[in-house]
PDB file of N, CA, C and O in Angstrom:
ATOM      1  N   UNK A   1     -13.127  74.409 -40.999  1.00  0.00           N
ATOM      2  CA  UNK A   1     -12.597  74.295 -42.330  1.00  0.00           C
ATOM      3  C   UNK A   1     -11.095  74.033 -42.277  1.00  0.00           C
ATOM      4  O   UNK A   1     -10.544  73.336 -43.129  1.00  0.00           O
ATOM      5  N   UNK A   2     -10.452  74.591 -41.282  1.00  0.00           N
ATOM      6  CA  UNK A   2      -9.016  74.379 -41.166  1.00  0.00           C
ATOM      7  C   UNK A   2      -8.701  72.909 -40.931  1.00  0.00           C
ATOM      8  O   UNK A   2      -7.739  72.382 -41.489  1.00  0.00           O
ATOM      9  N   UNK A   3      -9.507  72.244 -40.108  1.00  0.00           N
ATOM     10  CA  UNK A   3      -9.281  70.832 -39.830  1.00  0.00           C
ATOM     11  C   UNK A   3      -9.455  69.987 -41.087  1.00  0.00           C
ATOM     12  O   UNK A   3      -8.826  68.938 -41.217  1.00  0.00           O
ATOM     13  N   UNK A   4     -10.289  70.426 -41.999  1.00  0.00           N
ATOM     14  CA  UNK A   4     -10.511  69.721 -43.257  1.00  0.00           C
ATOM     15  C   UNK A   4      -9.533  70.159 -44.344  1.00  0.00           C
ATOM     16  O   UNK A   4      -9.592  69.675 -45.474  1.00  0.00           O
ATOM     17  N   UNK A   5      -8.632  71.082 -43.994  1.00  0.00           N
ATOM     18  CA  UNK A   5      -7.628  71.618 -44.916  1.00  0.00           C
ATOM     19  C   UNK A   5      -8.256  72.321 -46.123  1.00  0.00           C
ATOM     20  O   UNK A   5      -7.812  72.178 -47.263  1.00  0.00           O
ATOM     21  N   UNK A   6      -9.304  73.081 -45.821  1.00  0.00           N
ATOM     22  CA  UNK A   6      -9.974  73.881 -46.849  1.00  0.00           C
ATOM     23  C   UNK A   6      -9.674  75.348 -46.620  1.00  0.00           C
ATOM     24  O   UNK A   6      -9.528  75.792 -45.481  1.00  0.00           O
ATOM     25  N   UNK A   7      -9.585  76.089 -47.695  1.00  0.00           N
ATOM     26  CA  UNK A   7      -9.352  77.531 -47.606  1.00  0.00           C
ATOM     27  C   UNK A   7     -10.680  78.237 -47.814  1.00  0.00           C
ATOM     28  O   UNK A   7     -11.348  78.029 -48.826  1.00  0.00           O
ATOM     29  N   UNK A   8     -11.062  79.074 -46.856  1.00  0.00           N
ATOM     30  CA  UNK A   8     -12.314  79.798 -46.958  1.00  0.00           C
ATOM     31  C   UNK A   8     -12.740  80.294 -45.591  1.00  0.00           C
ATOM     32  O   UNK A   8     -11.933  80.414 -44.669  1.00  0.00           O
ATOM     33  N   UNK A   9     -14.028  80.578 -45.485  1.00  0.00           N
ATOM     34  CA  UNK A   9     -14.562  81.033 -44.209  1.00  0.00           C
ATOM     35  C   UNK A   9     -16.038  80.675 -44.118  1.00  0.00           C
ATOM     36  O   UNK A   9     -16.678  80.369 -45.124  1.00  0.00           O
ATOM     37  N   UNK A  10     -16.566  80.717 -42.907  1.00  0.00           N
ATOM     38  CA  UNK A  10     -17.981  80.426 -42.647  1.00  0.00           C
ATOM     39  C   UNK A  10     -18.576  81.576 -41.859  1.00  0.00           C
ATOM     40  O   UNK A  10     -17.877  82.271 -41.122  1.00  0.00           O
ATOM     41  N   UNK A  11     -19.861  81.764 -42.022  1.00  0.00           N
ATOM     42  CA  UNK A  11     -20.575  82.690 -41.153  1.00  0.00           C
ATOM     43  C   UNK A  11     -21.999  82.193 -40.989  1.00  0.00           C
ATOM     44  O   UNK A  11     -22.523  81.461 -41.829  1.00  0.00           O
ATOM     45  N   UNK A  12     -22.604  82.600 -39.906  1.00  0.00           N
ATOM     46  CA  UNK A  12     -23.976  82.215 -39.606  1.00  0.00           C
ATOM     47  C   UNK A  12     -24.830  83.472 -39.597  1.00  0.00           C
ATOM     48  O   UNK A  12     -24.449  84.495 -39.029  1.00  0.00           O
ATOM     49  N   UNK A  13     -25.983  83.379 -40.231  1.00  0.00           N
ATOM     50  CA  UNK A  13     -26.919  84.499 -40.253  1.00  0.00           C
ATOM     51  C   UNK A  13     -28.168  84.063 -39.498  1.00  0.00           C
ATOM     52  O   UNK A  13     -28.761  83.028 -39.803  1.00  0.00           O
ATOM     53  N   UNK A  14     -28.554  84.846 -38.532  1.00  0.00           N
ATOM     54  CA  UNK A  14     -29.757  84.566 -37.757  1.00  0.00           C
ATOM     55  C   UNK A  14     -30.645  85.797 -37.817  1.00  0.00           C
ATOM     56  O   UNK A  14     -30.225  86.901 -37.471  1.00  0.00           O
ATOM     57  N   UNK A  15     -31.861  85.595 -38.255  1.00  0.00           N
ATOM     58  CA  UNK A  15     -32.755  86.741 -38.430  1.00  0.00           C
ATOM     59  C   UNK A  15     -33.375  87.162 -37.105  1.00  0.00           C
ATOM     60  O   UNK A  15     -33.428  86.389 -36.148  1.00  0.00           O
ATOM     61  N   UNK A  16     -33.835  88.388 -37.074  1.00  0.00           N
ATOM     62  CA  UNK A  16     -34.574  88.886 -35.931  1.00  0.00           C
ATOM     63  C   UNK A  16     -35.989  88.342 -35.983  1.00  0.00           C
ATOM     64  O   UNK A  16     -36.543  88.140 -37.064  1.00  0.00           O
ATOM     65  N   UNK A  17     -36.573  88.104 -34.826  1.00  0.00           N
ATOM     66  CA  UNK A  17     -37.951  87.609 -34.777  1.00  0.00           C
ATOM     67  C   UNK A  17     -38.914  88.557 -35.477  1.00  0.00           C
ATOM     68  O   UNK A  17     -39.887  88.126 -36.097  1.00  0.00           O
ATOM     69  N   UNK A  18     -38.635  89.845 -35.372  1.00  0.00           N
ATOM     70  CA  UNK A  18     -39.546  90.856 -35.919  1.00  0.00           C
ATOM     71  C   UNK A  18     -39.533  90.896 -37.453  1.00  0.00           C
ATOM     72  O   UNK A  18     -40.472  91.406 -38.065  1.00  0.00           O
ATOM     73  N   UNK A  19     -38.508  90.378 -38.054  1.00  0.00           N
ATOM     74  CA  UNK A  19     -38.394  90.458 -39.513  1.00  0.00           C
ATOM     75  C   UNK A  19     -38.771  89.116 -40.112  1.00  0.00           C
ATOM     76  O   UNK A  19     -38.095  88.113 -39.883  1.00  0.00           O
ATOM     77  N   UNK A  20     -39.838  89.101 -40.868  1.00  0.00           N
ATOM     78  CA  UNK A  20     -40.285  87.890 -41.539  1.00  0.00           C
ATOM     79  C   UNK A  20     -39.759  87.909 -42.976  1.00  0.00           C
ATOM     80  O   UNK A  20     -40.171  88.737 -43.788  1.00  0.00           O
ATOM     81  N   UNK A  21     -38.864  87.003 -43.271  1.00  0.00           N
ATOM     82  CA  UNK A  21     -38.325  86.917 -44.620  1.00  0.00           C
ATOM     83  C   UNK A  21     -38.052  85.465 -44.952  1.00  0.00           C
ATOM     84  O   UNK A  21     -38.171  84.596 -44.089  1.00  0.00           O
ATOM     85  N   UNK A  22     -37.692  85.198 -46.183  1.00  0.00           N
ATOM     86  CA  UNK A  22     -37.482  83.845 -46.678  1.00  0.00           C
ATOM     87  C   UNK A  22     -36.575  82.989 -45.826  1.00  0.00           C
ATOM     88  O   UNK A  22     -37.016  82.397 -44.841  1.00  0.00           O
ATOM     89  N   UNK A  23     -35.333  82.921 -46.194  1.00  0.00           N
ATOM     90  CA  UNK A  23     -34.385  82.096 -45.467  1.00  0.00           C
ATOM     91  C   UNK A  23     -33.822  82.904 -44.308  1.00  0.00           C
ATOM     92  O   UNK A  23     -33.068  83.856 -44.511  1.00  0.00           O
ATOM     93  N   UNK A  24     -34.185  82.525 -43.116  1.00  0.00           N
ATOM     94  CA  UNK A  24     -33.759  83.290 -41.954  1.00  0.00           C
ATOM     95  C   UNK A  24     -32.413  82.860 -41.432  1.00  0.00           C
ATOM     96  O   UNK A  24     -31.405  83.526 -41.668  1.00  0.00           O
ATOM     97  N   UNK A  25     -32.389  81.758 -40.729  1.00  0.00           N
ATOM     98  CA  UNK A  25     -31.151  81.262 -40.135  1.00  0.00           C
ATOM     99  C   UNK A  25     -30.372  80.496 -41.203  1.00  0.00           C
ATOM    100  O   UNK A  25     -30.890  79.563 -41.816  1.00  0.00           O
ATOM    101  N   UNK A  26     -29.144  80.898 -41.410  1.00  0.00           N
ATOM    102  CA  UNK A  26     -28.364  80.298 -42.493  1.00  0.00           C
ATOM    103  C   UNK A  26     -26.923  80.090 -42.065  1.00  0.00           C
ATOM    104  O   UNK A  26     -26.354  80.882 -41.313  1.00  0.00           O
ATOM    105  N   UNK A  27     -26.355  79.014 -42.559  1.00  0.00           N
ATOM    106  CA  UNK A  27     -24.918  78.791 -42.472  1.00  0.00           C
ATOM    107  C   UNK A  27     -24.382  79.048 -43.870  1.00  0.00           C
ATOM    108  O   UNK A  27     -24.779  78.384 -44.828  1.00  0.00           O
ATOM    109  N   UNK A  28     -23.486  80.004 -43.982  1.00  0.00           N
ATOM    110  CA  UNK A  28     -22.933  80.377 -45.275  1.00  0.00           C
ATOM    111  C   UNK A  28     -21.468  79.969 -45.291  1.00  0.00           C
ATOM    112  O   UNK A  28     -20.693  80.375 -44.425  1.00  0.00           O
ATOM    113  N   UNK A  29     -21.097  79.171 -46.272  1.00  0.00           N
ATOM    114  CA  UNK A  29     -19.727  78.690 -46.396  1.00  0.00           C
ATOM    115  C   UNK A  29     -19.152  79.194 -47.708  1.00  0.00           C
ATOM    116  O   UNK A  29     -19.722  78.978 -48.777  1.00  0.00           O
ATOM    117  N   UNK A  30     -18.029  79.861 -47.612  1.00  0.00           N
ATOM    118  CA  UNK A  30     -17.297  80.310 -48.800  1.00  0.00           C
ATOM    119  C   UNK A  30     -15.972  79.567 -48.799  1.00  0.00           C
ATOM    120  O   UNK A  30     -15.183  79.695 -47.863  1.00  0.00           O
ATOM    121  N   UNK A  31     -15.730  78.796 -49.840  1.00  0.00           N
ATOM    122  CA  UNK A  31     -14.506  78.005 -49.904  1.00  0.00           C
ATOM    123  C   UNK A  31     -13.916  78.069 -51.305  1.00  0.00           C
ATOM    124  O   UNK A  31     -14.636  78.223 -52.292  1.00  0.00           O
ATOM    125  N   UNK A  32     -12.626  77.951 -51.375  1.00  0.00           N
ATOM    126  CA  UNK A  32     -11.933  77.933 -52.657  1.00  0.00           C
ATOM    127  C   UNK A  32     -11.828  76.495 -53.129  1.00  0.00           C
ATOM    128  O   UNK A  32     -11.250  75.644 -52.452  1.00  0.00           O
ATOM    129  N   UNK A  33     -12.389  76.238 -54.288  1.00  0.00           N
ATOM    130  CA  UNK A  33     -12.301  74.911 -54.883  1.00  0.00           C
ATOM    131  C   UNK A  33     -10.976  74.835 -55.643  1.00  0.00           C
ATOM    132  O   UNK A  33     -10.823  75.488 -56.676  1.00  0.00           O
ATOM    133  N   UNK A  34     -10.017  74.048 -55.147  1.00  0.00           N
ATOM    134  CA  UNK A  34      -8.707  74.004 -55.801  1.00  0.00           C
ATOM    135  C   UNK A  34      -8.749  73.413 -57.204  1.00  0.00           C
ATOM    136  O   UNK A  34      -7.804  73.579 -57.975  1.00  0.00           O
ATOM    137  N   UNK A  35      -9.834  72.725 -57.540  1.00  0.00           N
ATOM    138  CA  UNK A  35      -9.943  72.112 -58.859  1.00  0.00           C
ATOM    139  C   UNK A  35     -10.452  73.086 -59.913  1.00  0.00           C
ATOM    140  O   UNK A  35     -10.491  72.754 -61.097  1.00  0.00           O
ATOM    141  N   UNK A  36     -10.843  74.289 -59.490  1.00  0.00           N
ATOM    142  CA  UNK A  36     -11.302  75.296 -60.442  1.00  0.00           C
ATOM    143  C   UNK A  36     -10.270  76.394 -60.679  1.00  0.00           C
ATOM    144  O   UNK A  36     -10.490  77.276 -61.509  1.00  0.00           O
ATOM    145  N   UNK A  37      -9.174  76.355 -59.979  1.00  0.00           N
ATOM    146  CA  UNK A  37      -8.172  77.410 -60.106  1.00  0.00           C
ATOM    147  C   UNK A  37      -7.436  77.297 -61.438  1.00  0.00           C
ATOM    148  O   UNK A  37      -7.306  78.281 -62.166  1.00  0.00           O
ATOM    149  N   UNK A  38      -6.962  76.111 -61.749  1.00  0.00           N
ATOM    150  CA  UNK A  38      -6.205  75.928 -62.983  1.00  0.00           C
ATOM    151  C   UNK A  38      -7.170  75.764 -64.157  1.00  0.00           C
ATOM    152  O   UNK A  38      -8.135  75.004 -64.084  1.00  0.00           O
ATOM    153  N   UNK A  39      -6.897  76.470 -65.208  1.00  0.00           N
ATOM    154  CA  UNK A  39      -7.708  76.354 -66.412  1.00  0.00           C
ATOM    155  C   UNK A  39      -7.230  75.220 -67.292  1.00  0.00           C
ATOM    156  O   UNK A  39      -6.149  74.670 -67.085  1.00  0.00           O
ATOM    157  N   UNK A  40      -8.035  74.878 -68.266  1.00  0.00           N
ATOM    158  CA  UNK A  40      -7.670  73.783 -69.166  1.00  0.00           C
ATOM    159  C   UNK A  40      -6.388  74.083 -69.936  1.00  0.00           C
ATOM    160  O   UNK A  40      -5.597  73.178 -70.202  1.00  0.00           O
ATOM    161  N   UNK A  41      -6.180  75.348 -70.294  1.00  0.00           N
ATOM    162  CA  UNK A  41      -4.970  75.686 -71.043  1.00  0.00           C
ATOM    163  C   UNK A  41      -3.713  75.462 -70.221  1.00  0.00           C
ATOM    164  O   UNK A  41      -2.641  75.235 -70.782  1.00  0.00           O
ATOM    165  N   UNK A  42      -3.828  75.523 -68.895  1.00  0.00           N
ATOM    166  CA  UNK A  42      -2.672  75.262 -68.037  1.00  0.00           C
ATOM    167  C   UNK A  42      -2.407  73.772 -67.889  1.00  0.00           C
ATOM    168  O   UNK A  42      -1.370  73.380 -67.354  1.00  0.00           O
ATOM    169  N   UNK A  43      -3.321  72.946 -68.351  1.00  0.00           N
ATOM    170  CA  UNK A  43      -3.212  71.501 -68.190  1.00  0.00           C
ATOM    171  C   UNK A  43      -2.983  70.790 -69.514  1.00  0.00           C
ATOM    172  O   UNK A  43      -3.098  69.567 -69.582  1.00  0.00           O
ATOM    173  N   UNK A  44      -2.667  71.517 -70.542  1.00  0.00           N
ATOM    174  CA  UNK A  44      -2.533  70.922 -71.869  1.00  0.00           C
ATOM    175  C   UNK A  44      -1.555  69.759 -71.906  1.00  0.00           C
ATOM    176  O   UNK A  44      -1.826  68.754 -72.563  1.00  0.00           O
ATOM    177  N   UNK A  45      -0.432  69.869 -71.224  1.00  0.00           N
ATOM    178  CA  UNK A  45       0.568  68.796 -71.248  1.00  0.00           C
ATOM    179  C   UNK A  45       0.009  67.497 -70.678  1.00  0.00           C
ATOM    180  O   UNK A  45       0.322  66.412 -71.168  1.00  0.00           O
ATOM    181  N   UNK A  46      -0.806  67.609 -69.660  1.00  0.00           N
ATOM    182  CA  UNK A  46      -1.409  66.412 -69.058  1.00  0.00           C
ATOM    183  C   UNK A  46      -2.540  65.896 -69.933  1.00  0.00           C
ATOM    184  O   UNK A  46      -2.646  64.694 -70.176  1.00  0.00           O
ATOM    185  N   UNK A  47      -3.388  66.809 -70.408  1.00  0.00           N
ATOM    186  CA  UNK A  47      -4.536  66.394 -71.207  1.00  0.00           C
ATOM    187  C   UNK A  47      -4.119  65.720 -72.509  1.00  0.00           C
ATOM    188  O   UNK A  47      -4.834  64.850 -73.005  1.00  0.00           O
ATOM    189  N   UNK A  48      -2.984  66.101 -73.065  1.00  0.00           N
ATOM    190  CA  UNK A  48      -2.512  65.475 -74.305  1.00  0.00           C
ATOM    191  C   UNK A  48      -2.226  63.992 -74.111  1.00  0.00           C
ATOM    192  O   UNK A  48      -2.241  63.230 -75.078  1.00  0.00           O
ATOM    193  N   UNK A  49      -1.969  63.574 -72.886  1.00  0.00           N
ATOM    194  CA  UNK A  49      -1.674  62.171 -72.602  1.00  0.00           C
ATOM    195  C   UNK A  49      -2.937  61.339 -72.412  1.00  0.00           C
ATOM    196  O   UNK A  49      -2.876  60.110 -72.402  1.00  0.00           O
ATOM    197  N   UNK A  50      -4.082  62.006 -72.263  1.00  0.00           N
ATOM    198  CA  UNK A  50      -5.347  61.305 -72.032  1.00  0.00           C
ATOM    199  C   UNK A  50      -6.164  61.234 -73.308  1.00  0.00           C
ATOM    200  O   UNK A  50      -6.112  62.132 -74.148  1.00  0.00           O
ATOM    201  N   UNK A  51      -6.911  60.163 -73.439  1.00  0.00           N
ATOM    202  CA  UNK A  51      -7.878  60.063 -74.530  1.00  0.00           C
ATOM    203  C   UNK A  51      -8.917  61.157 -74.315  1.00  0.00           C
ATOM    204  O   UNK A  51      -9.287  61.439 -73.175  1.00  0.00           O
ATOM    205  N   UNK A  52      -9.387  61.770 -75.380  1.00  0.00           N
ATOM    206  CA  UNK A  52     -10.293  62.922 -75.262  1.00  0.00           C
ATOM    207  C   UNK A  52     -11.566  62.584 -74.493  1.00  0.00           C
ATOM    208  O   UNK A  52     -12.127  63.451 -73.822  1.00  0.00           O
ATOM    209  N   UNK A  53     -12.031  61.339 -74.578  1.00  0.00           N
ATOM    210  CA  UNK A  53     -13.260  60.975 -73.861  1.00  0.00           C
ATOM    211  C   UNK A  53     -13.060  60.948 -72.341  1.00  0.00           C
ATOM    212  O   UNK A  53     -14.039  60.890 -71.596  1.00  0.00           O
ATOM    213  N   UNK A  54     -11.807  60.991 -71.870  1.00  0.00           N
ATOM    214  CA  UNK A  54     -11.530  60.987 -70.432  1.00  0.00           C
ATOM    215  C   UNK A  54     -11.195  62.372 -69.885  1.00  0.00           C
ATOM    216  O   UNK A  54     -10.894  62.509 -68.700  1.00  0.00           O
ATOM    217  N   UNK A  55     -11.243  63.389 -70.722  1.00  0.00           N
ATOM    218  CA  UNK A  55     -10.925  64.745 -70.258  1.00  0.00           C
ATOM    219  C   UNK A  55     -11.898  65.209 -69.180  1.00  0.00           C
ATOM    220  O   UNK A  55     -11.499  65.919 -68.257  1.00  0.00           O
ATOM    221  N   UNK A  56     -13.189  64.814 -69.285  1.00  0.00           N
ATOM    222  CA  UNK A  56     -14.172  65.230 -68.280  1.00  0.00           C
ATOM    223  C   UNK A  56     -13.769  64.758 -66.894  1.00  0.00           C
ATOM    224  O   UNK A  56     -13.985  65.467 -65.910  1.00  0.00           O
ATOM    225  N   UNK A  57     -13.188  63.572 -66.805  1.00  0.00           N
ATOM    226  CA  UNK A  57     -12.812  63.008 -65.502  1.00  0.00           C
ATOM    227  C   UNK A  57     -11.689  63.805 -64.856  1.00  0.00           C
ATOM    228  O   UNK A  57     -11.550  63.809 -63.633  1.00  0.00           O
ATOM    229  N   UNK A  58     -10.895  64.475 -65.666  1.00  0.00           N
ATOM    230  CA  UNK A  58      -9.768  65.239 -65.138  1.00  0.00           C
ATOM    231  C   UNK A  58     -10.241  66.521 -64.465  1.00  0.00           C
ATOM    232  O   UNK A  58      -9.583  67.001 -63.542  1.00  0.00           O
ATOM    233  N   UNK A  59     -11.368  67.091 -64.902  1.00  0.00           N
ATOM    234  CA  UNK A  59     -11.862  68.352 -64.358  1.00  0.00           C
ATOM    235  C   UNK A  59     -13.175  68.195 -63.593  1.00  0.00           C
ATOM    236  O   UNK A  59     -13.261  68.589 -62.430  1.00  0.00           O
ATOM    237  N   UNK A  60     -14.196  67.624 -64.233  1.00  0.00           N
ATOM    238  CA  UNK A  60     -15.528  67.620 -63.631  1.00  0.00           C
ATOM    239  C   UNK A  60     -15.634  66.722 -62.404  1.00  0.00           C
ATOM    240  O   UNK A  60     -16.256  67.108 -61.415  1.00  0.00           O
ATOM    241  N   UNK A  61     -15.045  65.547 -62.448  1.00  0.00           N
ATOM    242  CA  UNK A  61     -15.175  64.609 -61.326  1.00  0.00           C
ATOM    243  C   UNK A  61     -14.581  65.183 -60.036  1.00  0.00           C
ATOM    244  O   UNK A  61     -15.242  65.120 -58.999  1.00  0.00           O
ATOM    245  N   UNK A  62     -13.359  65.743 -60.050  1.00  0.00           N
ATOM    246  CA  UNK A  62     -12.850  66.349 -58.803  1.00  0.00           C
ATOM    247  C   UNK A  62     -13.689  67.536 -58.327  1.00  0.00           C
ATOM    248  O   UNK A  62     -13.846  67.733 -57.122  1.00  0.00           O
ATOM    249  N   UNK A  63     -14.234  68.335 -59.264  1.00  0.00           N
ATOM    250  CA  UNK A  63     -15.085  69.461 -58.854  1.00  0.00           C
ATOM    251  C   UNK A  63     -16.330  68.967 -58.148  1.00  0.00           C
ATOM    252  O   UNK A  63     -16.714  69.514 -57.114  1.00  0.00           O
ATOM    253  N   UNK A  64     -16.965  67.945 -58.688  1.00  0.00           N
ATOM    254  CA  UNK A  64     -18.174  67.394 -58.066  1.00  0.00           C
ATOM    255  C   UNK A  64     -17.835  66.800 -56.702  1.00  0.00           C
ATOM    256  O   UNK A  64     -18.590  66.974 -55.746  1.00  0.00           O
ATOM    257  N   UNK A  65     -16.715  66.107 -56.607  1.00  0.00           N
ATOM    258  CA  UNK A  65     -16.296  65.536 -55.328  1.00  0.00           C
ATOM    259  C   UNK A  65     -16.049  66.605 -54.279  1.00  0.00           C
ATOM    260  O   UNK A  65     -16.370  66.414 -53.106  1.00  0.00           O
ATOM    261  N   UNK A  66     -15.480  67.728 -54.693  1.00  0.00           N
ATOM    262  CA  UNK A  66     -15.237  68.822 -53.757  1.00  0.00           C
ATOM    263  C   UNK A  66     -16.551  69.379 -53.234  1.00  0.00           C
ATOM    264  O   UNK A  66     -16.690  69.617 -52.034  1.00  0.00           O
ATOM    265  N   UNK A  67     -17.515  69.589 -54.120  1.00  0.00           N
ATOM    266  CA  UNK A  67     -18.824  70.100 -53.695  1.00  0.00           C
ATOM    267  C   UNK A  67     -19.482  69.151 -52.712  1.00  0.00           C
ATOM    268  O   UNK A  67     -20.052  69.594 -51.715  1.00  0.00           O
ATOM    269  N   UNK A  68     -19.414  67.855 -52.974  1.00  0.00           N
ATOM    270  CA  UNK A  68     -19.998  66.868 -52.060  1.00  0.00           C
ATOM    271  C   UNK A  68     -19.314  66.909 -50.703  1.00  0.00           C
ATOM    272  O   UNK A  68     -19.970  66.802 -49.667  1.00  0.00           O
ATOM    273  N   UNK A  69     -18.001  67.063 -50.709  1.00  0.00           N
ATOM    274  CA  UNK A  69     -17.250  67.146 -49.452  1.00  0.00           C
ATOM    275  C   UNK A  69     -17.656  68.387 -48.660  1.00  0.00           C
ATOM    276  O   UNK A  69     -17.794  68.331 -47.438  1.00  0.00           O
ATOM    277  N   UNK A  70     -17.844  69.497 -49.352  1.00  0.00           N
ATOM    278  CA  UNK A  70     -18.239  70.734 -48.697  1.00  0.00           C
ATOM    279  C   UNK A  70     -19.653  70.617 -48.115  1.00  0.00           C
ATOM    280  O   UNK A  70     -19.902  71.089 -47.006  1.00  0.00           O
ATOM    281  N   UNK A  71     -20.569  70.001 -48.845  1.00  0.00           N
ATOM    282  CA  UNK A  71     -21.930  69.806 -48.338  1.00  0.00           C
ATOM    283  C   UNK A  71     -21.932  68.908 -47.108  1.00  0.00           C
ATOM    284  O   UNK A  71     -22.651  69.177 -46.145  1.00  0.00           O
ATOM    285  N   UNK A  72     -21.138  67.849 -47.131  1.00  0.00           N
ATOM    286  CA  UNK A  72     -21.058  66.955 -45.969  1.00  0.00           C
ATOM    287  C   UNK A  72     -20.497  67.694 -44.762  1.00  0.00           C
ATOM    288  O   UNK A  72     -20.957  67.488 -43.639  1.00  0.00           O
ATOM    289  N   UNK A  73     -19.514  68.547 -44.984  1.00  0.00           N
ATOM    290  CA  UNK A  73     -18.941  69.344 -43.902  1.00  0.00           C
ATOM    291  C   UNK A  73     -19.985  70.287 -43.310  1.00  0.00           C
ATOM    292  O   UNK A  73     -20.057  70.441 -42.091  1.00  0.00           O
ATOM    293  N   UNK A  74     -20.784  70.911 -44.151  1.00  0.00           N
ATOM    294  CA  UNK A  74     -21.830  71.825 -43.674  1.00  0.00           C
ATOM    295  C   UNK A  74     -22.868  71.074 -42.843  1.00  0.00           C
ATOM    296  O   UNK A  74     -23.260  71.540 -41.773  1.00  0.00           O
ATOM    297  N   UNK A  75     -23.312  69.927 -43.323  1.00  0.00           N
ATOM    298  CA  UNK A  75     -24.292  69.133 -42.579  1.00  0.00           C
ATOM    299  C   UNK A  75     -23.745  68.720 -41.219  1.00  0.00           C
ATOM    300  O   UNK A  75     -24.454  68.776 -40.214  1.00  0.00           O
ATOM    301  N   UNK A  76     -22.475  68.303 -41.192  1.00  0.00           N
ATOM    302  CA  UNK A  76     -21.864  67.890 -39.926  1.00  0.00           C
ATOM    303  C   UNK A  76     -21.728  69.063 -38.969  1.00  0.00           C
ATOM    304  O   UNK A  76     -21.942  68.908 -37.766  1.00  0.00           O
ATOM    305  N   UNK A  77     -21.376  70.229 -39.483  1.00  0.00           N
ATOM    306  CA  UNK A  77     -21.234  71.410 -38.624  1.00  0.00           C
ATOM    307  C   UNK A  77     -22.576  71.788 -38.004  1.00  0.00           C
ATOM    308  O   UNK A  77     -22.637  72.146 -36.828  1.00  0.00           O
ATOM    309  N   UNK A  78     -23.637  71.712 -38.777  1.00  0.00           N
ATOM    310  CA  UNK A  78     -24.967  72.041 -38.259  1.00  0.00           C
ATOM    311  C   UNK A  78     -25.396  71.013 -37.220  1.00  0.00           C
ATOM    312  O   UNK A  78     -25.889  71.370 -36.150  1.00  0.00           O
ATOM    313  N   UNK A  79     -25.207  69.738 -37.538  1.00  0.00           N
ATOM    314  CA  UNK A  79     -25.608  68.682 -36.604  1.00  0.00           C
ATOM    315  C   UNK A  79     -24.834  68.792 -35.288  1.00  0.00           C
ATOM    316  O   UNK A  79     -25.414  68.626 -34.215  1.00  0.00           O
ATOM    317  N   UNK A  80     -23.541  69.068 -35.364  1.00  0.00           N
ATOM    318  CA  UNK A  80     -22.716  69.190 -34.153  1.00  0.00           C
ATOM    319  C   UNK A  80     -23.056  70.439 -33.349  1.00  0.00           C
ATOM    320  O   UNK A  80     -22.883  70.452 -32.131  1.00  0.00           O
ATOM    321  N   UNK A  81     -23.538  71.487 -34.011  1.00  0.00           N
ATOM    322  CA  UNK A  81     -23.788  72.751 -33.335  1.00  0.00           C
ATOM    323  C   UNK A  81     -25.173  72.892 -32.731  1.00  0.00           C
ATOM    324  O   UNK A  81     -25.399  73.773 -31.902  1.00  0.00           O
ATOM    325  N   UNK A  82     -26.107  72.032 -33.136  1.00  0.00           N
ATOM    326  CA  UNK A  82     -27.477  72.134 -32.631  1.00  0.00           C
ATOM    327  C   UNK A  82     -27.794  70.962 -31.715  1.00  0.00           C
ATOM    328  O   UNK A  82     -27.337  69.841 -31.940  1.00  0.00           O
ATOM    329  N   UNK A  83     -28.571  71.228 -30.693  1.00  0.00           N
ATOM    330  CA  UNK A  83     -28.944  70.174 -29.750  1.00  0.00           C
ATOM    331  C   UNK A  83     -30.357  69.644 -30.003  1.00  0.00           C
ATOM    332  O   UNK A  83     -30.826  68.761 -29.285  1.00  0.00           O
ATOM    333  N   UNK A  84     -31.026  70.174 -31.008  1.00  0.00           N
ATOM    334  CA  UNK A  84     -32.391  69.757 -31.288  1.00  0.00           C
ATOM    335  C   UNK A  84     -32.530  69.410 -32.771  1.00  0.00           C
ATOM    336  O   UNK A  84     -31.642  69.691 -33.577  1.00  0.00           O
ATOM    337  N   UNK A  85     -33.651  68.800 -33.107  1.00  0.00           N
ATOM    338  CA  UNK A  85     -33.905  68.473 -34.512  1.00  0.00           C
ATOM    339  C   UNK A  85     -34.117  69.753 -35.309  1.00  0.00           C
ATOM    340  O   UNK A  85     -34.497  70.787 -34.758  1.00  0.00           O
ATOM    341  N   UNK A  86     -33.874  69.673 -36.585  1.00  0.00           N
ATOM    342  CA  UNK A  86     -33.989  70.862 -37.429  1.00  0.00           C
ATOM    343  C   UNK A  86     -34.398  70.438 -38.831  1.00  0.00           C
ATOM    344  O   UNK A  86     -34.210  69.290 -39.234  1.00  0.00           O
ATOM    345  N   UNK A  87     -34.942  71.362 -39.540  1.00  0.00           N
ATOM    346  CA  UNK A  87     -35.224  71.188 -40.959  1.00  0.00           C
ATOM    347  C   UNK A  87     -34.284  72.111 -41.709  1.00  0.00           C
ATOM    348  O   UNK A  87     -34.050  73.243 -41.286  1.00  0.00           O
ATOM    349  N   UNK A  88     -33.759  71.647 -42.789  1.00  0.00           N
ATOM    350  CA  UNK A  88     -32.848  72.487 -43.535  1.00  0.00           C
ATOM    351  C   UNK A  88     -32.973  72.258 -45.028  1.00  0.00           C
ATOM    352  O   UNK A  88     -33.485  71.238 -45.487  1.00  0.00           O
ATOM    353  N   UNK A  89     -32.495  73.224 -45.757  1.00  0.00           N
ATOM    354  CA  UNK A  89     -32.440  73.129 -47.212  1.00  0.00           C
ATOM    355  C   UNK A  89     -31.027  73.407 -47.646  1.00  0.00           C
ATOM    356  O   UNK A  89     -30.304  74.178 -47.015  1.00  0.00           O
ATOM    357  N   UNK A  90     -30.648  72.779 -48.713  1.00  0.00           N
ATOM    358  CA  UNK A  90     -29.312  72.969 -49.253  1.00  0.00           C
ATOM    359  C   UNK A  90     -29.435  73.660 -50.589  1.00  0.00           C
ATOM    360  O   UNK A  90     -28.426  73.929 -51.241  1.00  0.00           O
TER     361      UNK A  90
END
């Protein structure tokens, strides 16, 4: 995450063979989305300059892009860390 300049942490959960439960082996990523920190009220000066129909692009589009970037990072970390094929769910 540091190489990607993201703030957060990762951990891996691996279940014991003896315990049968739903999602066993997991990569858990906790990251701070910088696009969710500032609220709309903190952006009023900028939003006043935009047409109201473009306000969604100022908040939602960067948030969605961040999530996609985080998912791609998780997939790459799993692929780089495993030497065999795997099935996974997101």
